[in-house]
GUDO-21397 format. One record per residue (C-alpha): residue number from 1; residue in three letters; chain; y, x, z. Coordinates in steps of 0.02 Angstrom, whole numbers, plus 50000, padded with zeros to 5 digits. Layout:
BEGIN
@k:NUM&r:ALA&c:A&north:Y&east:X&up:Z
...
% end
This chain:
BEGIN
@k:1&r:MET&c:A&north:56003&east:50985&up:57872
@k:2&r:SER&c:A&north:56087&east:50978&up:57701
@k:3&r:ALA&c:A&north:56159&east:50844&up:57590
@k:4&r:ASN&c:A&north:56029&east:50755&up:57487
@k:5&r:VAL&c:A&north:56031&east:50825&up:57310
@k:6&r:ARG&c:A&north:55898&east:50818&up:57178
@k:7&r:GLN&c:A&north:55868&east:50809&up:56993
@k:8&r:ILE&c:A&north:55812&east:50636&up:56941
@k:9&r:PRO&c:A&north:55741&east:50575&up:56776
@k:10&r:PRO&c:A&north:55862&east:50478&up:56666
@k:11&r:GLY&c:A&north:55900&east:50303&up:56724
@k:12&r:PHE&c:A&north:55834&east:50325&up:56901
@k:13&r:LEU&c:A&north:55959&east:50315&up:57043
@k:14&r:SER&c:A&north:55924&east:50355&up:57223
@k:15&r:GLY&c:A&north:55975&east:50271&up:57384
@k:16&r:GLN&c:A&north:55932&east:50399&up:57516
@k:17&r:GLN&c:A&north:56069&east:50451&up:57636
@k:18&r:THR&c:A&north:56112&east:50614&up:57721
@k:19&r:GLY&c:A&north:56223&east:50662&up:57864
@k:20&r:LEU&c:A&north:56326&east:50814&up:57813
@k:21&r:SER&c:A&north:56505&east:50828&up:57749
@k:22&r:GLY&c:A&north:56580&east:50682&up:57657
@k:23&r:ILE&c:A&north:56438&east:50680&up:57531
@k:24&r:ARG&c:A&north:56299&east:50556&up:57563
@k:25&r:ASP&c:A&north:56196&east:50580&up:57405
@k:26&r:ALA&c:A&north:56198&east:50674&up:57240
@k:27&r:VAL&c:A&north:56095&east:50645&up:57084
@k:28&r:TYR&c:A&north:56093&east:50751&up:56927
@k:29&r:LEU&c:A&north:56046&east:50671&up:56760
@k:30&r:PRO&c:A&north:56005&east:50820&up:56647
@k:31&r:ASP&c:A&north:55994&east:50722&up:56484
@k:32&r:ARG&c:A&north:56174&east:50664&up:56510
@k:33&r:ARG&c:A&north:56235&east:50821&up:56599
@k:34&r:GLU&c:A&north:56303&east:50702&up:56730
@k:35&r:LEU&c:A&north:56318&east:50730&up:56916
@k:36&r:GLN&c:A&north:56330&east:50570&up:57017
@k:37&r:ILE&c:A&north:56397&east:50590&up:57193
@k:38&r:THR&c:A&north:56403&east:50455&up:57326
@k:39&r:PHE&c:A&north:56518&east:50486&up:57472
@k:40&r:LYS&c:A&north:56495&east:50424&up:57650
@k:41&r:SER&c:A&north:56628&east:50293&up:57615
@k:42&r:GLY&c:A&north:56506&east:50215&up:57492
@k:43&r:ARG&c:A&north:56612&east:50255&up:57339
@k:44&r:ALA&c:A&north:56515&east:50340&up:57199
@k:45&r:PHE&c:A&north:56577&east:50442&up:57053
@k:46&r:ALA&c:A&north:56497&east:50513&up:56895
@k:47&r:TYR&c:A&north:56557&east:50685&up:56839
@k:48&r:ALA&c:A&north:56533&east:50719&up:56652
@k:49&r:GLU&c:A&north:56475&east:50876&up:56562
@k:50&r:VAL&c:A&north:56417&east:50965&up:56720
@k:51&r:PRO&c:A&north:56307&east:51111&up:56668
@k:52&r:GLN&c:A&north:56134&east:51130&up:56744
@k:53&r:SER&c:A&north:56191&east:51297&up:56817
@k:54&r:MET&c:A&north:56334&east:51210&up:56911
@k:55&r:TYR&c:A&north:56213&east:51082&up:56981
@k:56&r:ASP&c:A&north:56094&east:51221&up:57033
@k:57&r:ALA&c:A&north:56235&east:51311&up:57124
@k:58&r:PHE&c:A&north:56288&east:51147&up:57207
@k:59&r:ARG&c:A&north:56110&east:51115&up:57263
@k:60&r:ALA&c:A&north:56093&east:51293&up:57333
@k:61&r:SER&c:A&north:56259&east:51290&up:57424
@k:62&r:PRO&c:A&north:56250&east:51282&up:57614
@k:63&r:SER&c:A&north:56404&east:51169&up:57614
@k:64&r:LYS&c:A&north:56397&east:51035&up:57481
@k:65&r:GLY&c:A&north:56569&east:50968&up:57527
@k:66&r:ALA&c:A&north:56653&east:51138&up:57515
@k:67&r:PHE&c:A&north:56566&east:51177&up:57350
@k:68&r:PHE&c:A&north:56617&east:51008&up:57281
@k:69&r:ASN&c:A&north:56800&east:51035&up:57330
@k:70&r:ILE&c:A&north:56806&east:51210&up:57255
@k:71&r:ALA&c:A&north:56698&east:51198&up:57100
@k:72&r:ILE&c:A&north:56685&east:51015&up:57046
@k:73&r:ARG&c:A&north:56834&east:50912&up:57104
@k:74&r:GLY&c:A&north:56973&east:50920&up:56975
@k:75&r:ARG&c:A&north:56869&east:51021&up:56851
@k:76&r:PHE&c:A&north:56763&east:50885&up:56770
@k:77&r:GLN&c:A&north:56807&east:50716&up:56698
@k:78&r:PHE&c:A&north:56742&east:50576&up:56806
@k:79&r:HIS&c:A&north:56737&east:50390&up:56829
@k:80&r:GLU&c:A&north:56696&east:50281&up:56976
@k:81&r:LEU&c:A&north:56528&east:50196&up:56971
@k:82&r:ALA&c:A&north:56523&east:50009&up:57001
@k:83&r:GLN&c:A&north:56478&east:49955&up:57176
@k:84&r:PRO&c:A&north:56325&east:49845&up:57188
@k:85&r:GLN&c:A&north:56373&east:49665&up:57219
@k:86&r:LEU&c:A&north:56313&east:49590&up:57382
@k:87&r:PRO&c:A&north:56245&east:49414&up:57370
@k:88&r:THR&c:A&north:56367&east:49282&up:57429
@k:89&r:GLN&c:A&north:56315&east:49151&up:57552
@k:90&r:HIS&c:A&north:56361&east:48971&up:57520
% end
């Protein structure tokens, strides 16, 4: 079983979960060159200017977490994505 990674058309985000490493989900937006990674903690980050070739190597890697730590973390500018707001009960 591998972490869930796929190339998604612009504007479409996924919600599927996986069970390996600290990565729950990864989505690549080719028109933005943006890799969005959601961790098991629920926190999600968007990494800017990620080349298609880097995403392809990430997707092919047998260990998404190890690849992320070696090749992505600290090498690309990123920002945290907003968490969806849960409805409040009154």
